[in-house]
SEDO-795345 format. One record per atom (N, C-alpha, C): x, y, z. Coordinates in steps of 0.05 Angstrom, whole numbers, plus 5000, padded with zeros to 4 digits. Example, Ala and Ser with C-alpha at 12.3 -4.5 7.8 and 13.67 -1.06 7.14 Angstrom:
! residues 2
526448865156 524649105156 526449345156 525749555142 527349795143 525850015157 
//
This chain:
! residues 246
135608569451 135308499425 135108209423 135407999440 135307739433 131907719445 130507809458 127707759467 126407929445 127308089427 125808229407 125708069382 127707859381 127807699354 126107459358 124207419382 122307229385 119807279363 119507509358 117007609338 118107469309 120407369309 120407249280 119007009278 119106829305 117406549307 114906609300 114106849302 110406979298 109406939270 112007049249 112407099222 112606849206 111606849173 111406679162 114306569158 114306299142 116806189146 117306219114 115106179097 115606309067 113406499056 114506629032 112506829022 111806758999 108306958991 108606788959 110306988935 111607168950 113307328927 116207348942 118407428927 120607508933 120407838948 119207908937 118708258940 117908238976 115408028982 115108059010 116707939021 118107689015 121207619040 122607929042 123408049015 125308289019 123908419036 121808569036 120108699054 120508619080 120808419090 120908369116 123808389126 125108269110 128108309118 129208629118 127708689094 128509009096 127609129129 125409069137 124609139169 126509039189 127308799181 128908619211 132008809204 132508859180 135009029181 134909269191 131909459176 132709689194 132609659225 131009539238 130909519274 133409439279 134409269267 137909169280 139509329280 139909459255 141909719252 141509919273 138510069272 137810239287 138410149321 137609939332 138209859351 141109879364 142209739349 145109699349 146510029355 145910149337 147010469340 146210639357 144510479378 142110759398 139710859382 139410849354 137210939349 133710839361 134110849380 131910709393 129110759379 128611009371 126511109362 125611039334 127610979315 127110889290 126910539297 128510469308 128510179319 125610119321 124110209344 120910219349 118810169322 120310369303 118410419283 118810229261 121110149258 121209859244 120009649259 119809579292 119209309298 115909369298 114909599303 111409689297 111309559273 112009599254 111909499220 112009259224 113809089227 113708869234 111808669249 111008779266 108208769283 105708789271 105708939256 102909069237 102908799215 104708779206 105108579187 104708309196 104608229221 103508009237 100908009236 099808229237 097208239241 095208199217 097708249194 096308219164 095707919168 097707819167 097807559165 095907419177 095607499203 093207399215 090807359205 090007679194 086907729179 087607529154 089507569145 089207409119 088707039120 089406959143 088406679144 085506699153 085306819170 081706889178 080406859151 081107049130 079807129102 079806829093 081606659090 082006409075 080606169088 080806189112 079305979130 076206019142 075906239139 072806359148 072206549129 071606489102 071206709086 068006819090 066806669104 063706789114 064106989132 064806909155 065807099178 067407379160 069307269147 070907549141 069707739121 067207649107 065607849092 063907979107 063107849125 060607929148 062708179163 064908189165 067008339186 067708499164 066608579135 067408759120 065109039120 062908939136 061209149145 062609369153 062309629142 064009849155 066409959136 066609719124 068609839101 067709889067 066009989066 065310109031 067310119015 068710289019 070210398999 072810128993 072909949014 075509809018 074709489003 071509439012 070609209008 071109098987 071409138959 071709008934 075508948933 077009128944 080209068943 080708858966 079008888985 080208689012 079208349006 076708388987 076108058985 076807998958 078808158941 079408088918 082908138926 083608148950 086808188953 087907898943 090508008936 092607778930 094507748949 094907938966 097007928986 096608059012 097107939035 096108039069 097108369063 099008479045 099408779048 097208939039 095608849029 093708959018 092009109035 092008999069 091109089083 092209359097 093909379082 095209629093 094309919084 092009839066 090210059056 088510149072 088509989091 086310069117 087210189137 086310389149 087510539170 088910279193 090610319203 092610049227 089810069250 088910299260 086210189280 084410089270 083210139253 081010059238 081809699230 083409639215 084109439214 083509229232 085009279257 085009139282 081909019292 080109129275 077409009288 077008819274 078408699249 077608419244 078708139262 080408279284 081308179306 078808029325 076308189318 074408069337 073907869318 073507769304 073407499292 074307209303 076807299316 077707059331 077607109363 075307269363 073807339400 075707469416 077407659398 078807899416 077008129423 076508119443 074308359455 075508709446 073508879456 074009089449 076209269467 076309119495 078309219513 081209079497 080808889490 083608789480 085008969448 083109019434 083809139411 083709479414 082909559439 083809829450 086709819454 087409639470 090209599478 092209579457 091609429437 093009359409 092909689398 090709819396 091010089382 092510229394 092510289426 095410409427 097610439421 099010159409 101110179399 101310319374 098510329362 098610469333 099310819346 097610879360 098411119373 100711189378 102411009391 105011079402 106611109381 106210939358 107510889338 106811259318 104211269320 103611629307 105211809322 105211779350 106411989359 109711959355 110811739350 114211709350 113911809322 112611769298 113311849276 112512089266 111212279282 110912599282 113612729284 114612959277 115713149285 114813319308 114613249325 113613339351 115813459379 118413389364 120413539386 120513329410 119813079403 119812829431 121512619419 123112539437 124912269428 123012089448 121312009445 119911759464 121211559470 123411439457 124811259457 127811279463 129011339484 131011499477 133111369496 133011139505 135010919517 133910599507 135910479506 134810209506 133410109525 133110169548 131410019570 127910109566 128010309555 125010399546 124310329520 125610199506 125010059480 124409739489 127009649500 126109399519 123609369534 122709519550 120709489557 117309499540 118309679521 115909679499 115809439480 119109309473 118109079456 116408799477 117808799500 115908639520 113608609515 112408919523 109208979510 108408869488 109808819468 109408849445 109108539439 111108419449 110608139449 108807959465 107808129484 105408009504 102907979486 102608209470 100208249452 100208119426 102708089410 103407879395 102107609402 102807509425 102807239438 100107219441 098507439450 095507449459 094107369428 095007509411 093107539389 093607169373 096207079379 096906849367 094806619385 095606619409 093106499419 090306459411 088506709405 086906739401 086206629364 088406639353 088706509324 088006209323 088006059354 088305759350 086505639333 084005739338 081505609320 082005619296 082905879280 083505859257 085705749245 087905619255 089605469251 088705199252 087505099276 086404859274 085004819250 082704999244 081304959219 082404959197 085305079187 086505089165 088404859165 089304719187 091104419182 088404299181 086104229194 084404049189 083803979165 082704179151 082204159115 084504159101 087204209111 088904119095 089603779100 089103749121 089103359124 086903219108 084503359109 082503239098 083003249070 084403459056 084503499031 087803409017 088903309034 091603229022 092603009032 091002799042 091902519045 091702369030 090402429009 090902168985 093302258957 095302058969 098502198957 097702168922 095502058912 095301978884 093602258873 092602428892 090602638882 091902958890 094102918905 094303208923 095703268900 097103488910 098703658891 101703538889 103003468914 105803398913 105503058926 106302898904 106202538925 107502618950 110802698947 112202758972 110202879001 110302789023 108602919044 110503099050 112903109054 114703399064 114503659041 114203609014 112803728994 110503889004 108703729003 105403789001 105504009033 106803889051 106404059071 108104309071 109904279057 111604549057 110004799032 109004679014 108204858994 104904919000 103304699004 100504749007 098804859037 100804769056 100004809084 102205049089 104305049095 105605309105 106105499087 106905479060 107205739037 105005839035 102905629027 099805759018 098805959039 098805839063 098106019086 100106189096 101906259099 103206439106 103906369135 104506129143 104306019165 107105999181 107706089208 109606189220 110105909240 112105939249 113005719266 111305669294 110605979303 107905859324 105505769308 105305829280 102605669277 103005369269 105305239264 106104979261 106104849288 107505009314 106804899334 103704799347 102004949335 099004939338 098104689315 099104649293 099404409280 100104179286 102004189309 103403929318 101703849337 100203999352 098903939371 096003849361 095203839338 093103839328 090803549342 089403539348 087103229362 086403139337 088202959335 086802779309 084202619317 084202589343 081802419353 079202609344 079102829336 076502959324 076002879301 078102759284 076402699258 077802349261 078302209279 078301939280 076801729259 074001799262 071801669250 072001669222 074301829211 073801839178 075201609165 074101539147 075701229139 078701269121 079001529122 082201569109 084201619131 082701589159 084701659185 087601559185 088201329169 090701239167 092301429151 091701479130 092501619110 093801999123 092202029141 092002299156 093902239178 094402069192 096301959209 099702029202 099301879177 101501889159 102502139156 100902319150 101602579140 102002769157 101002699182 100602879211 104302779216 104802509217 107502449228 108902569210 108502619184 110802769163 111903019174 109503149184 109803359198 111403399224 110403289237 112003189264 115603149259 115602939242 118502909229 120003179218 118803309206 119703579190 120203799211 117703849222 118004099244 117404079266 117003819286 117203749309 119603779328 119403879351 122103839367 123403609373 125803639382 127203399388 126603209407 124503299424 123403059438 121402999431 120302969403 118402899381 115202869393 114003099382 110602999395 110102829378 108202699400 107002469399 104502479378 104002319368 101802319351 098802219368 096702449368 094502319381 092502059378 
//
């Protein structure tokens, strides 16, 4: 159970609507209740849905950070193209077959071999969800092994999403450094609402932001204000040993 909770670090800290938060909370409750009562097959189903939610949030970030690439990735989705382009929630992606939606991860350099491995999780879910007379996860050990595999995949996808998070954070710094022009005068409010909330950022995403290389934009005339904003992120979300500003 302790290892399974690690998935929460890959899920958003803030949601756009109470309904989205309620849905994720419901899935966690379903997982924990079934896990503690030995109903491991149903615990896996809830955990799989949390994992696919993680995938949807990652694709949503790609859609906003790299809109042209996302639009190009829509080739092969003629029926869903309009709804995906106009989506107001990451959960809209659930309208697309799970195996198919995984192809968007090619936009963050996940190759066909990786995506094939991820798709196997969908196959496992399908087999588990159908009334075929089999209990695939009858023991805690069996489910724990599967959770370890899932977390390895989630971490791999997260590593590949670094380029997207770096771009999101860079854009945020360049657009939010001016206290008189940004949405919220206080840095902590601007970070919470316009970076974390607006982009469905997880703790793992924030960790990437904390390590952002300010040297890449050090030639900007507003670098002083940018450093101040970055220091505010470190103060609010950094570890106890404090991340150093580059």
